[in-house]
BAKOLTI-200900 format. One record per residue (C-alpha): residue in three letters; x, y, z negated. Coordinates in Angstrom, 2 decimals, always signed. Each point is the difference from the previous one (the first is absolute). Layout:
// BAKOLTI-200900
ALA | X | Y | Z
...
END
This chain:
// BAKOLTI-200900
MET | +170.79 | -36.39 | -158.24
LEU | +1.00 | +2.41 | +2.74
ILE | +2.26 | -1.04 | +2.89
ASN | +2.10 | +2.81 | +1.49
THR | +1.24 | -0.48 | +3.56
GLY | +1.93 | +3.24 | +0.56
GLY | +1.98 | +1.21 | -3.00
ARG | +3.35 | -1.50 | +1.04
THR | -0.27 | +0.11 | +3.79
ASP | -2.45 | +0.95 | +2.75
THR | -1.44 | -3.50 | +0.26
VAL | -2.97 | +1.10 | +2.10
GLN | +2.10 | +1.62 | +2.71
TYR | +2.82 | -2.55 | +0.27
PHE | -1.11 | -3.28 | -1.57
SER | -3.70 | -0.28 | +0.91
ASP | +0.27 | -3.52 | +1.41
TRP | +1.68 | -1.22 | -3.16
LEU | -2.53 | +1.77 | -2.23
LEU | -3.03 | -1.39 | +1.84
LYS | +1.48 | -3.51 | -0.06
ARG | +0.56 | +0.22 | -3.75
PHE | -3.64 | +0.93 | -0.56
LYS | -1.14 | -2.74 | +2.35
ASP | +2.12 | -2.61 | -1.83
GLY | -1.03 | +1.41 | -3.39
VAL | +3.40 | +0.19 | -1.66
VAL | +3.01 | +2.33 | -0.07
TYR | +3.29 | +0.20 | -1.88
SER | +1.70 | +3.18 | -1.18
ARG | +3.66 | +0.21 | -1.06
ASN | +0.85 | +2.06 | -3.09
PRO | +2.23 | +2.86 | +1.20
LEU | +1.87 | +0.11 | -3.33
PHE | +0.37 | -3.76 | -0.46
PRO | +0.20 | -1.45 | +3.54
ASN | -0.18 | -3.64 | -1.07
LYS | -3.41 | +0.58 | -1.61
VAL | -2.91 | -0.30 | +2.40
THR | -3.68 | +0.56 | -0.79
ARG | -2.73 | -2.00 | +1.70
TYR | -3.38 | +1.63 | +0.63
GLU | -3.17 | -1.57 | +1.35
LEU | -1.58 | +2.23 | +2.64
THR | -3.61 | -1.03 | -0.43
PRO | -3.07 | +2.16 | -0.81
ASN | -0.44 | -1.64 | -3.40
LYS | +3.59 | +0.85 | -0.97
VAL | +0.45 | +3.45 | +1.58
ASP | -2.34 | +2.81 | -1.10
CYS | +1.21 | +2.41 | +2.68
VAL | +2.67 | +0.22 | +2.70
ILE | +1.82 | +3.35 | -0.07
PHE | +1.51 | +1.25 | +3.25
CYS | +2.50 | +2.83 | +0.43
SER | +1.38 | +0.82 | +3.44
LYS | +1.05 | +2.74 | +2.41
ASN | -1.43 | -1.81 | +3.01
TYR | -3.01 | -2.32 | -0.10
GLY | -0.05 | -0.40 | +3.77
PRO | +1.63 | -3.47 | +0.17
ILE | -2.45 | -1.67 | -2.40
LEU | -3.27 | +1.67 | +1.04
PRO | -1.08 | -2.67 | +2.55
ARG | +0.17 | -2.72 | -2.68
LEU | -0.53 | +1.96 | -3.21
HIS | -3.50 | -1.50 | -0.31
GLU | +1.63 | -3.34 | -0.87
ILE | +0.78 | +1.56 | -3.39
THR | -2.80 | +2.56 | -0.40
ASP | -2.67 | -2.62 | +0.73
ARG | +1.12 | -2.00 | -3.05
PHE | +1.54 | +2.42 | -2.52
ASN | -0.62 | +3.31 | -1.68
THR | +2.51 | +2.42 | +1.56
TYR | +1.42 | +3.48 | -0.51
PHE | +2.18 | +1.98 | +2.39
PHE | +2.65 | +2.66 | -0.53
TYR | +1.00 | +1.69 | +3.26
THR | +3.18 | +2.09 | -0.23
ILE | +0.07 | +2.90 | +2.47
THR | +2.52 | +2.76 | -0.65
ALA | +1.26 | +3.17 | +1.67
TYR | +3.30 | -1.52 | +1.12
GLY | +1.20 | -0.83 | +3.50
LYS | +2.37 | -2.61 | +1.42
ASP | +2.96 | +1.75 | -1.66
VAL | -1.30 | -1.20 | -3.38
GLU | -2.36 | -2.90 | +0.92
PRO | +1.46 | -1.62 | +3.16
GLY | -2.40 | -2.94 | +0.17
VAL | -3.24 | +1.78 | -0.88
PRO | -2.61 | +1.21 | +2.52
SER | -0.63 | +3.73 | +0.34
VAL | -2.50 | +1.77 | -2.22
ASP | -2.78 | +0.01 | +2.58
GLN | +0.70 | -3.58 | +1.11
SER | -0.22 | -1.10 | -3.64
ILE | -3.28 | +1.83 | -0.50
ASP | -1.47 | -1.64 | +3.10
ILE | +0.99 | -3.43 | -1.39
LEU | -1.56 | +0.93 | -3.33
TYR | -3.29 | +0.74 | +1.78
LYS | +0.07 | -3.54 | +1.40
LEU | +0.70 | -1.39 | -3.47
GLU | -2.93 | +2.01 | -1.37
LYS | -2.36 | -1.58 | +2.53
GLN | +0.92 | -3.42 | -1.38
VAL | +0.13 | +0.59 | -3.75
GLY | -1.77 | +3.33 | -0.65
LYS | +1.44 | +3.23 | -1.38
ASN | -0.59 | -0.93 | -3.66
ARG | +2.71 | -2.64 | +0.13
ILE | +2.63 | +2.30 | +1.56
VAL | +2.31 | +2.38 | -1.89
TRP | +2.25 | +2.40 | +1.91
ARG | +3.45 | +0.26 | -1.58
TYR | +1.97 | +3.18 | +0.71
ASP | +3.09 | -1.34 | -1.65
PRO | +2.75 | +0.87 | -0.79
VAL | +0.06 | +3.77 | +0.22
LEU | +3.59 | +1.16 | +0.58
LEU | +1.65 | +3.21 | +1.16
THR | +2.72 | +0.66 | +2.59
LYS | +0.82 | +2.95 | +2.22
LYS | -2.40 | -1.48 | +2.57
TYR | -2.73 | -1.24 | -2.34
THR | -0.68 | +3.14 | -1.99
ILE | -2.91 | +0.75 | -2.31
GLN | -1.69 | +1.94 | +2.80
GLN | +0.48 | -2.87 | +2.45
HIS | -1.49 | -2.46 | -2.48
LEU | -3.07 | +2.17 | -0.46
ILE | -0.49 | +0.44 | +3.75
THR | +0.27 | -3.74 | +0.68
PHE | -2.03 | -0.97 | -3.06
GLY | -2.78 | +2.34 | +1.09
HIS | -0.08 | -1.52 | +3.49
MET | -0.13 | -3.50 | -1.44
ALA | -2.61 | +0.84 | -2.64
ALA | -2.26 | +1.47 | +2.68
ARG | +0.18 | -3.21 | +2.04
LEU | -0.19 | -2.43 | -2.92
SER | -2.78 | +1.60 | -2.02
GLY | -3.01 | -2.28 | +0.07
HIS | +2.08 | -2.96 | +1.14
VAL | +1.81 | -0.85 | -3.28
SER | -1.09 | -0.20 | -3.61
ARG | +2.70 | +2.42 | -1.20
CYS | +3.58 | +1.18 | +0.37
VAL | +2.85 | -0.89 | -2.34
PHE | +3.35 | +1.80 | -0.04
SER | +3.20 | -0.07 | -2.03
PHE | +3.27 | +1.88 | -0.08
VAL | +3.22 | -1.76 | +0.95
GLU | +2.25 | -1.36 | -2.74
LEU | +3.67 | +0.81 | +0.58
TYR | +1.54 | -3.35 | -0.87
GLU | +3.66 | -0.62 | +0.89
LYS | -0.59 | -2.02 | +3.18
LEU | -2.30 | +2.66 | +1.42
GLN | +2.55 | +2.74 | -0.55
PHE | +2.47 | -2.07 | +2.01
ASN | -2.45 | -0.83 | +2.82
MET | -1.41 | +3.54 | +0.27
PRO | +2.69 | +2.50 | -1.02
GLU | -2.05 | +2.81 | +1.59
LEU | -2.68 | -0.33 | -2.69
GLN | -0.73 | +3.13 | -1.99
LEU | -0.74 | -0.21 | -3.70
LEU | -3.69 | +0.45 | -0.75
THR | -0.39 | +2.59 | -2.75
GLU | -3.01 | +0.28 | -2.28
GLU | -0.95 | +3.12 | +1.96
ASP | +0.19 | -1.93 | +3.28
MET | -2.24 | -2.76 | -1.31
GLU | -2.43 | +2.55 | -1.40
GLU | -0.24 | +1.78 | +3.37
LEU | -0.46 | -3.27 | +1.90
ALA | -2.63 | -1.29 | -2.42
GLU | -1.94 | +3.27 | +0.19
GLY | +0.13 | -0.13 | +3.79
PHE | -1.03 | -3.67 | +0.22
GLY | -2.83 | +0.60 | -2.45
SER | -1.29 | +3.00 | +1.95
LEU | +0.09 | -1.87 | +3.33
ALA | -1.62 | -3.08 | -1.49
LYS | -2.82 | +2.17 | -1.38
LYS | -0.43 | +1.69 | +3.39
TYR | -0.45 | -3.34 | +1.73
ARG | -1.94 | -1.65 | -2.85
LEU | +2.67 | -2.62 | -0.50
PRO | +0.47 | -1.45 | -3.51
ILE | +3.68 | +0.19 | -0.98
GLN | +2.18 | -1.30 | -2.83
THR | +3.61 | -0.51 | -0.96
CYS | +1.97 | -3.26 | -0.22
ALA | +2.35 | -0.72 | -2.93
THR | +0.13 | +3.70 | -0.88
LYS | -0.24 | +1.15 | -3.61
THR | -0.59 | +3.69 | +0.78
ASP | -3.61 | +1.13 | -0.22
TYR | -1.19 | +1.65 | +3.23
SER | -3.70 | -0.22 | -0.79
ARG | -0.30 | +3.80 | +0.21
PHE | +0.55 | -0.45 | +3.75
GLY | -2.75 | -2.62 | +0.27
ILE | +2.53 | -2.86 | -0.04
MET | -0.90 | -3.08 | -2.02
PRO | +2.67 | -1.69 | -2.17
SER | +1.93 | -3.17 | +0.89
GLY | -1.65 | -3.39 | +0.30
CYS | -0.49 | -0.88 | +3.67
LEU | -0.38 | -3.77 | -0.47
THR | -2.66 | -0.39 | -2.67
LEU | -2.51 | -2.76 | -0.51
GLU | -2.78 | +2.59 | +0.03
ALA | +0.97 | +1.22 | +3.48
ILE | +0.53 | -3.49 | +1.40
GLY | -3.26 | -1.26 | -1.47
GLU | -2.04 | +2.92 | +1.31
ALA | +1.52 | -0.35 | +3.49
ASN | -0.78 | -3.72 | +0.16
GLY | -3.31 | -0.08 | -1.86
VAL | +1.30 | -2.12 | -2.87
LYS | +0.40 | +0.63 | -3.71
PHE | +3.22 | -0.43 | -1.97
ARG | +0.45 | -0.30 | -3.73
SER | +1.13 | +3.07 | -1.92
LEU | +3.74 | -0.58 | -0.23
LYS | +2.95 | +2.26 | -0.77
HIS | +1.93 | +1.13 | +3.07
LYS | +3.62 | -0.53 | -1.03
GLY | +1.59 | +1.71 | +2.99
MET | +2.74 | -1.14 | +2.35
ARG | +2.60 | +2.66 | -0.92
SER | +0.45 | +3.17 | -2.03
GLY | -2.98 | +2.32 | +0.33
CYS | -2.04 | -2.65 | +1.80
LYS | -3.49 | -0.95 | -1.19
CYS | -0.72 | -2.72 | +2.55
MET | -1.03 | -3.58 | -0.66
VAL | +2.87 | -2.46 | +0.29
SER | +0.06 | -1.95 | +3.27
HIS | +2.23 | -2.85 | +1.16
ASP | +2.09 | +0.63 | +3.12
ILE | +0.64 | -2.86 | +2.44
GLY | +2.48 | +1.85 | +2.23
ALA | +3.79 | +0.35 | -0.19
TYR | +2.35 | +2.96 | -0.25
ASN | +2.53 | +0.78 | +2.74
THR | -2.21 | -1.30 | +2.82
CYS | -1.84 | +3.03 | +1.43
PRO | +1.25 | +1.24 | +3.40
ASN | -1.82 | +3.34 | -0.21
GLY | +3.26 | +1.67 | -1.00
CYS | -1.59 | +2.73 | -2.15
ARG | +2.95 | +1.88 | -1.40
TYR | -1.63 | +0.63 | -3.38
CYS | -0.92 | -3.69 | -0.48
TYR | +0.67 | -1.52 | -3.42
ALA | -0.62 | -3.57 | +1.22
ASN | +2.98 | -0.30 | +2.40
LYS | +3.66 | +0.24 | -0.93
ASN | +0.81 | +0.98 | +3.58
PRO | -1.57 | -0.36 | +3.47
GLN | +2.55 | -2.56 | +1.21
LEU | -0.77 | -2.47 | -2.79
ALA | -3.73 | +0.44 | +0.57
ALA | +0.43 | -0.66 | +3.73
GLU | +2.04 | -3.14 | -0.67
ASN | -2.53 | -1.36 | -2.45
TYR | -2.88 | +0.81 | +2.33
ALA | +1.73 | -1.91 | +2.81
ALA | +0.44 | -3.01 | -2.30
HIS | -3.66 | -0.08 | -1.06
ASN | -1.83 | -3.28 | +0.62
PRO | -3.76 | +0.60 | +0.49
ASP | -0.70 | -3.64 | -0.91
SER | +1.78 | +0.19 | -3.36
GLU | -2.05 | +0.11 | -3.20
ILE | +2.18 | +2.89 | -1.19
LEU | +0.58 | +3.21 | +1.94
LEU | +3.79 | -0.07 | -0.01
GLY | +1.92 | -3.27 | +0.18
GLU | -1.27 | -3.37 | -1.18
ILE | -0.79 | -1.74 | -3.28
THR | +3.05 | -2.00 | -1.12
PRO | +0.49 | -2.88 | -2.49
ASP | +1.86 | +2.43 | -2.27
ASP | -2.98 | +2.33 | -0.31
GLU | -1.95 | +0.06 | -3.25
ILE | -3.70 | +0.02 | +0.98
VAL | -2.48 | +1.57 | -2.39
TYR | -3.76 | +0.41 | +0.45
GLY | -1.21 | +3.58 | -0.05
ASN | -2.58 | +1.12 | -2.53
GLN | -3.13 | +0.31 | +2.12
ALA | -2.58 | +0.71 | -2.67
THR | -2.92 | +1.97 | +1.40
PHE | -0.75 | +3.63 | -0.82
LEU | -3.58 | -0.33 | +1.24
ASP | -2.87 | +0.51 | -2.41
ILE | -1.48 | -3.48 | +0.30
PRO | -2.64 | -1.05 | -2.52
ASP | +0.94 | -3.04 | -2.11
PRO | -1.76 | -2.93 | +1.71
GLN | -0.63 | -1.53 | -3.44
LEU | -2.15 | +3.01 | -0.95
ASN | -2.27 | -0.65 | +2.96
LEU | -1.01 | -3.34 | -1.55
PHE | -1.93 | +1.94 | -2.64
END
């Protein structure tokens, strides 16, 4: 099974001590966001976890101790670096600061285990199509040869986002076509493999591969292991990724990204972050007697020969 550390919050940037302690102790609990009294228990041991999936906008805080995980587990890293400034991503380092941190990550884990996420792509009066292409080109030039590929997706205008960012402009099909053509052309110029995330539209004519950024094939190749041929069910509509199990918690990330789907509002996230106990076995709060504990399904995806067959 795959453990995901960054789908619900930026665990690497803000909860590194907790995360490292969980892997050291070998167990973690994750509360179901839809049914809060249901808690899943996962064993964080190499024989139970096929790969640890990271997703962050700042790997700086964990870099000095990241080896405590990479020395024991297969790992895969998504590094989100976008075109936006502090007006949209208040807690995120600048573009060039982020790239410099990515270089340090590459020295530890190698480029084949790193995926650059340019996500989500949104438009405002400030962040125009032309501005995206200028910034993307600058980033692609610096990141080419230091990551395995780039993954991008277009923003989804859900209700909360329209409230948090009223200045957003609706992305038309023509807008997305122009952006995809531009990204594809720049990626080709800098010899950077590129693909979409959770996008049904086919942009292959621009040299852009279809969705599926978290596949067993990619993880296996990056870590030198072989996985069984399994169907990738996807995490949401248009997604072709392998299902992973998140150990974080919503409404806890202090980054304050205005497009964030994982926080109801910055104040609640700040309050929850302040209440976090790094010694707890669960990221937010504590396990209580009223919680219903279930054991997560940790069946392996690895292509391991049947030991019984070796007898013959």
